[in-house]
C-alpha positions as CSV (number, residue, x, y, z in Angstrom):
1,M,-20.3,-58.7,44.3
2,H,-19.7,-59.6,40.6
3,E,-16.4,-59.6,38.8
4,L,-16.4,-59.7,35.0
5,V,-13.0,-60.6,33.6
6,V,-12.4,-59.5,29.9
7,L,-9.9,-61.7,28.1
8,S,-8.6,-62.3,24.6
9,G,-6.4,-64.9,22.9
10,K,-3.9,-62.3,21.9
11,G,-3.3,-58.5,22.2
12,G,-4.9,-56.1,19.8
13,T,-8.4,-57.6,19.7
14,G,-10.0,-54.5,21.3
15,K,-10.2,-55.8,24.9
16,T,-9.0,-52.6,26.6
17,S,-11.1,-50.4,24.4
18,L,-14.2,-52.4,25.3
19,V,-13.3,-52.3,29.1
20,G,-13.1,-48.6,28.9
21,A,-16.5,-48.4,27.2
22,L,-18.1,-50.7,29.8
23,A,-16.5,-48.5,32.5
24,A,-18.1,-45.4,31.0
25,L,-21.5,-47.2,31.1
26,G,-21.2,-48.7,34.6
27,R,-19.7,-45.9,36.7
28,Q,-20.5,-47.8,39.9
29,Q,-17.7,-50.3,39.8
30,V,-14.0,-50.9,40.6
31,L,-11.8,-51.2,37.6
32,C,-8.8,-53.5,37.6
33,D,-6.1,-53.7,34.9
34,A,-4.6,-57.2,35.3
35,D,-2.5,-57.0,32.2
36,V,0.5,-56.2,34.4
37,D,3.1,-57.0,31.7
38,A,1.8,-54.3,29.3
39,A,-0.8,-52.3,31.3
40,D,-2.5,-49.7,29.1
41,L,-6.0,-49.0,30.6
42,H,-4.5,-46.1,32.5
43,L,-3.6,-44.5,29.1
44,L,-7.3,-44.4,28.3
45,L,-8.7,-43.4,31.7
46,D,-6.0,-40.9,32.8
47,P,-6.1,-41.8,36.5
48,D,-5.0,-39.7,39.4
49,I,-2.7,-42.0,41.4
50,L,-3.7,-42.0,45.1
51,E,-1.4,-44.8,46.4
52,R,1.8,-46.2,45.1
53,H,3.3,-49.5,46.4
54,D,6.4,-51.5,45.6
55,F,6.0,-55.1,44.6
56,Y,8.5,-57.6,45.8
57,A,8.6,-61.2,44.7
58,G,11.2,-63.9,44.1
59,H,14.8,-63.7,45.1
60,R,18.3,-63.1,43.6
61,A,21.6,-64.1,45.2
62,V,24.2,-61.4,46.0
63,I,27.7,-62.2,47.1
64,R,29.3,-60.1,49.9
65,E,32.9,-59.7,48.6
66,D,34.3,-58.9,52.1
67,S,33.0,-62.2,53.4
68,C,33.6,-64.4,50.4
69,L,36.4,-67.0,50.7
70,R,36.6,-67.6,46.9
71,C,36.5,-71.3,47.6
72,G,34.5,-72.0,44.4
73,E,31.7,-74.0,46.0
74,C,29.1,-71.7,44.5
75,L,30.6,-72.1,41.0
76,D,30.4,-75.8,41.2
77,W,26.7,-75.8,42.4
78,C,25.2,-73.2,40.1
79,R,23.5,-74.9,37.2
80,F,22.7,-71.6,35.4
81,Q,26.3,-70.4,35.1
82,A,25.2,-67.1,36.8
83,I,28.4,-66.8,38.8
84,S,31.6,-65.6,37.0
85,A,35.2,-66.6,37.8
86,D,35.7,-63.4,39.8
87,F,32.6,-64.3,41.9
88,Q,30.1,-61.8,40.5
89,I,26.5,-62.8,40.0
90,N,24.8,-62.0,36.7
91,P,21.3,-61.0,37.7
92,L,20.0,-61.8,34.2
93,L,21.2,-65.4,34.6
94,C,20.4,-66.0,38.2
95,E,17.2,-68.0,38.6
96,G,16.8,-67.4,42.3
97,C,17.0,-71.1,43.2
98,G,19.0,-70.4,46.4
99,V,21.5,-73.3,46.1
100,C,24.5,-71.0,46.4
101,W,22.9,-69.2,49.4
102,T,22.2,-72.5,51.1
103,L,25.5,-74.3,50.5
104,C,28.0,-71.4,50.8
105,P,30.4,-72.5,53.6
106,A,31.2,-68.9,54.5
107,K,27.6,-67.8,54.5
108,A,28.8,-64.9,52.3
109,I,25.7,-64.8,50.0
110,D,22.6,-62.9,50.7
111,F,19.2,-63.8,49.2
112,P,17.0,-60.7,49.2
113,E,13.6,-60.4,47.6
114,N,13.4,-58.7,44.2
115,L,11.8,-55.4,43.5
116,C,9.7,-56.6,40.5
117,G,7.5,-53.5,39.9
118,Q,4.9,-51.3,41.4
119,W,1.1,-51.3,41.9
120,F,-1.2,-48.4,42.2
121,S,-4.6,-47.4,43.6
122,S,-6.0,-44.6,41.5
123,E,-9.2,-42.6,40.8
124,T,-10.6,-42.2,37.3
125,R,-13.6,-40.3,35.9
126,F,-15.4,-43.7,36.0
127,G,-14.5,-44.8,39.5
128,P,-11.5,-46.3,41.3
129,L,-8.8,-48.2,39.3
130,V,-6.2,-50.7,40.6
131,H,-3.4,-51.3,38.2
132,A,0.3,-52.2,38.2
133,R,3.5,-52.0,36.3
134,L,5.8,-55.0,36.2
135,G,9.5,-54.3,35.8
136,V,11.4,-55.0,32.6
137,A,12.1,-58.8,32.3
138,A,10.6,-59.2,35.8
139,E,8.9,-62.4,36.9
140,N,6.0,-63.3,39.1
141,S,3.4,-61.6,37.0
142,G,0.8,-64.1,38.2
143,K,1.5,-63.1,41.8
144,L,1.1,-59.4,40.9
145,V,-2.2,-60.1,39.2
146,A,-3.5,-62.0,42.2
147,L,-2.4,-59.1,44.4
148,I,-4.2,-56.3,42.5
149,R,-7.3,-58.4,42.1
150,Q,-7.4,-58.8,45.9
151,E,-6.9,-55.1,46.3
152,A,-9.7,-54.4,43.9
153,R,-12.1,-56.6,45.8
154,Q,-11.2,-55.0,49.1
155,L,-11.7,-51.6,47.6
156,A,-15.1,-52.6,46.2
157,E,-16.2,-53.9,49.6
158,A,-15.0,-50.8,51.3
159,R,-17.0,-48.5,49.0
160,G,-20.0,-50.8,48.8
161,L,-19.7,-51.3,45.0
162,D,-21.2,-54.4,43.4
163,W,-19.1,-54.7,40.3
164,I,-15.5,-55.2,39.4
165,I,-14.5,-55.0,35.7
166,T,-11.1,-56.6,35.1
167,D,-9.1,-56.0,32.0
168,G,-7.3,-59.3,31.8
169,P,-4.0,-60.3,30.2
170,P,-4.0,-61.9,26.7
171,G,-3.1,-65.5,26.0
172,I,-3.5,-68.5,28.4
173,G,-0.4,-68.2,30.6
174,C,0.2,-67.7,34.3
175,P,-1.2,-64.1,34.5
176,V,-4.4,-65.3,32.8
177,I,-4.8,-68.2,35.2
178,A,-4.3,-65.8,38.1
179,S,-7.0,-63.5,36.7
180,L,-9.7,-66.2,36.8
181,G,-9.9,-67.4,40.3
182,D,-13.2,-66.5,42.0
183,A,-14.4,-64.5,39.0
184,S,-18.2,-64.3,38.3
185,A,-17.9,-64.6,34.5
186,V,-15.5,-64.2,31.6
187,L,-16.1,-62.1,28.4
188,M,-13.8,-63.3,25.6
189,I,-13.1,-61.0,22.7
190,T,-12.1,-62.5,19.4
191,E,-11.6,-61.6,15.8
192,P,-13.0,-63.2,12.6
193,S,-9.9,-65.1,11.5
194,I,-8.5,-68.6,11.6
195,S,-6.0,-67.5,14.2
196,G,-8.7,-65.7,16.1
197,Q,-10.8,-68.8,16.4
198,H,-7.8,-70.9,17.3
199,D,-6.9,-68.5,20.1
200,L,-10.5,-68.4,21.3
201,E,-10.7,-72.2,21.5
202,R,-7.6,-72.3,23.7
203,I,-8.8,-69.7,26.1
204,A,-12.3,-71.1,26.2
205,A,-10.9,-74.4,27.2
206,L,-9.0,-72.7,30.0
207,V,-12.1,-70.9,31.3
208,D,-14.0,-74.2,31.1
209,H,-11.4,-75.7,33.4
210,F,-12.3,-73.1,36.0
211,R,-16.1,-73.8,35.4
212,L,-16.8,-70.2,34.8
213,P,-19.6,-68.8,32.6
214,S,-18.3,-67.9,29.2
215,F,-19.5,-64.9,27.1
216,I,-18.1,-64.4,23.6
217,L,-18.0,-61.3,21.4
218,V,-16.7,-61.1,17.9
219,N,-15.0,-57.7,17.3
220,K,-14.4,-56.4,13.7
221,A,-16.9,-58.9,12.6
222,D,-17.6,-57.3,9.2
223,L,-14.0,-57.8,8.1
224,H,-14.8,-61.5,7.4
225,W,-18.4,-62.5,7.9
226,P,-18.0,-66.2,7.1
227,M,-15.5,-66.7,9.9
228,A,-17.5,-64.5,12.3
229,R,-20.5,-66.8,11.7
230,A,-18.3,-69.9,12.1
231,I,-17.3,-68.5,15.6
232,R,-21.0,-68.1,16.3
233,K,-21.6,-71.7,15.4
234,F,-18.7,-72.8,17.6
235,C,-20.4,-71.0,20.5
236,D,-23.7,-72.7,19.9
237,V,-22.1,-76.1,19.7
238,K,-20.1,-75.6,23.0
239,G,-23.0,-73.9,24.8
240,Y,-21.2,-70.6,25.3
241,H,-23.2,-67.3,25.6
242,F,-22.8,-65.5,22.3
243,M,-23.1,-61.8,22.8
244,G,-23.1,-60.6,19.2
245,Y,-20.9,-58.8,16.7
246,L,-19.0,-55.5,16.8
247,P,-18.3,-53.9,13.4
248,Y,-14.9,-52.6,12.5
249,T,-14.5,-48.8,12.8
250,R,-11.6,-46.4,13.1
251,D,-13.6,-44.4,15.6
252,F,-12.1,-46.7,18.4
253,I,-8.6,-45.6,17.3
254,Q,-9.5,-41.9,17.0
255,A,-11.2,-42.0,20.4
256,Q,-8.1,-43.4,22.0
257,V,-5.9,-40.7,20.3
258,E,-8.1,-38.1,22.0
259,G,-7.9,-40.0,25.3
260,K,-11.6,-41.0,25.3
261,T,-13.7,-44.1,25.3
262,I,-15.9,-44.8,22.4
263,L,-18.9,-43.8,24.5
264,E,-17.4,-40.3,25.0
265,Y,-16.5,-39.9,21.3
266,D,-18.8,-37.6,19.3
267,S,-19.6,-39.8,16.4
268,N,-20.9,-43.3,15.6
269,N,-24.1,-43.7,17.6
270,Q,-24.5,-47.2,16.2
271,I,-21.4,-48.5,18.0
272,K,-22.6,-46.8,21.2
273,Q,-25.9,-48.5,21.0
274,V,-24.3,-51.9,20.4
275,V,-21.9,-51.5,23.4
276,A,-24.7,-50.2,25.6
277,G,-26.9,-53.2,24.6
278,L,-23.9,-55.6,25.3
279,W,-23.4,-54.2,28.8
280,K,-27.1,-54.4,29.6
281,K,-27.3,-58.0,28.4
282,L,-24.1,-59.0,30.3
283,R,-25.4,-57.5,33.6
284,Q,-28.7,-59.4,33.2
285,E,-27.2,-62.7,32.4
286,I,-24.5,-62.5,35.1
287,H,-27.1,-61.6,37.7
288,Q,-29.2,-64.6,36.7
289,L,-26.1,-66.9,36.9
290,N,-25.0,-65.4,40.2
291,P,-28.1,-64.3,42.1
292,P,-27.4,-62.4,45.3
293,E,-27.7,-64.4,48.5
294,P,-30.8,-63.5,50.6
295,S,-30.2,-61.6,53.8
296,K,-30.7,-63.3,57.1
297,A,-33.9,-61.2,57.6
298,T,-35.2,-62.3,54.3
299,A,-34.4,-65.9,55.0
300,R,-36.2,-65.9,58.4
301,A,-39.3,-64.3,56.8
302,A,-39.3,-67.0,54.1
303,R,-39.5,-69.8,56.7
304,P,-42.9,-71.5,57.1
């Protein structure tokens, strides 16, 4: 099984649009939207939700008023000033450290898990999709990313599918780190600008830390060819797999407005050919980097 994680240094580089296009080309894969803080792949693929699950992570303290002695011990111990003088806990200030719960002499504080969001198992016109929605200001996004990637892998195994295409989070933070473990390869999308190259260098360094094969694509390359070529040179120096250039076109936007991928949109055959060539090249290179293990029967037959 191969998992391709598509990343970018920031939002808006065209990552999700490209994942939708690759999904339209593949059709024999599980899709995973690991951008749980601002998931939007479902807006493009219009999935039918088959399963809906609550996601619990972290804890918040809750004072039981009928058991509270109002001794003030919790006020003294709380370093986040989350407990008011009338012994009410502000959920926005509580960090879930558990000090008040542990040291309360009356044991009047509960410490339940937080409902941080939901995750979904859905079906799209291009195959199954595992995605999630993190709650407003909720934490533990990395844990949620790890959860839905695990579910996507189990779903791929159950259906006998060889590919997982993961729409990863932007940046280099905890959700991105959680999206990289056990991946087969990473496709990084960047833009031809100084900030685009800077973001690319940061995320490429993170991917290098995980020792994963790196593939790089410059989107909207014709907006500034000198910088696009500088990024190509950066890839050559670092030894990254450079996958080419995508020109800027408003057809991506118009296709999204109509709820379609660029492969389903009526015009711009040039872009379709470029994306199709990209997917073919990616599959070949990833297969070469991660060849399938021989079966036991094949291994016995190969013995002298």
